[in-house]
C-alpha positions in Angstrom: 0.0 0.0 0.0 1.2 3.5 -0.9 2.0 5.7 2.1 2.2 9.4 2.4 4.2 10.4 5.4 2.9 8.3 8.2 -0.6 7.8 6.8 -1.6 4.9 4.6 -3.4 5.6 1.3 -7.1 4.9 2.0 -9.8 4.4 -0.6 -10.4 7.8 -2.0 -12.7 7.2 -4.9 -15.9 5.3 -5.7 -15.4 4.7 -9.4 -15.8 1.0 -9.2 -19.0 1.4 -7.1 -20.6 3.7 -9.6 -19.6 1.3 -12.5 -21.3 -1.5 -10.6 -24.4 0.6 -9.9 -24.7 1.4 -13.6 -24.0 -2.1 -14.8 -20.9 -1.0 -16.6 -17.5 -2.7 -17.0 -14.1 -1.4 -16.4 -13.0 -2.4 -19.9 -15.8 -0.2 -21.3 -14.6 2.7 -19.2 -11.0 2.2 -20.4 -12.2 2.4 -24.0 -14.3 5.5 -23.4 -11.5 7.2 -21.5 -8.8 6.2 -24.0 -6.8 4.8 -21.2 -5.4 1.3 -20.8 -7.4 -1.3 -19.0 -4.6 -1.6 -16.4 -4.8 2.1 -15.7 -8.6 2.0 -15.1 -8.1 -1.0 -12.8 -5.5 1.1 -10.8 -8.1 3.8 -10.4 -11.0 1.4 -9.4 -8.9 -0.4 -6.9 -7.5 2.9 -5.4 -3.9 1.9 -6.2 -3.6 5.1 -8.2 -5.8 8.2 -8.1 -6.8 9.9 -11.4 -5.9 13.5 -11.9 -8.7 16.1 -11.4 -9.0 16.4 -15.2 -9.4 12.6 -15.6 -11.9 12.5 -12.7 -14.0 15.1 -14.4 -13.9 13.1 -17.7 -14.9 9.9 -15.8 -17.8 11.8 -14.2 -19.0 13.1 -17.6 -18.7 9.6 -19.2 -20.7 8.0 -16.3 -23.1 11.0 -16.2 -22.6 11.6 -12.5 -21.3 14.4 -10.4 -17.6 14.4 -9.5 -18.8 14.3 -5.9 -20.4 10.9 -6.6 -17.0 9.5 -7.4 -15.3 10.7 -4.3 -15.4 9.4 -0.7 -16.1 12.2 1.7 -12.9 12.7 3.8 -14.9 13.9 6.8 -16.8 10.7 7.0 -13.7 8.5 7.2 -12.3 7.9 10.6 
């Protein structure tokens, strides 16, 4: 797991959850984004976080608010 300082990288996005809710596949999202399947897998498993620009593109593709793709940092403990 990636660490930043003394904190471990926690789940920060809900991309996979939204894909499941919409009945969409990660391979479909990779094609729509023009990114490799492995990169999308990195995003959906929170091993890597997409840039803000990519996050907005994902939100547009999935027809959701960017907020719907993020986990609220104030609700994590």
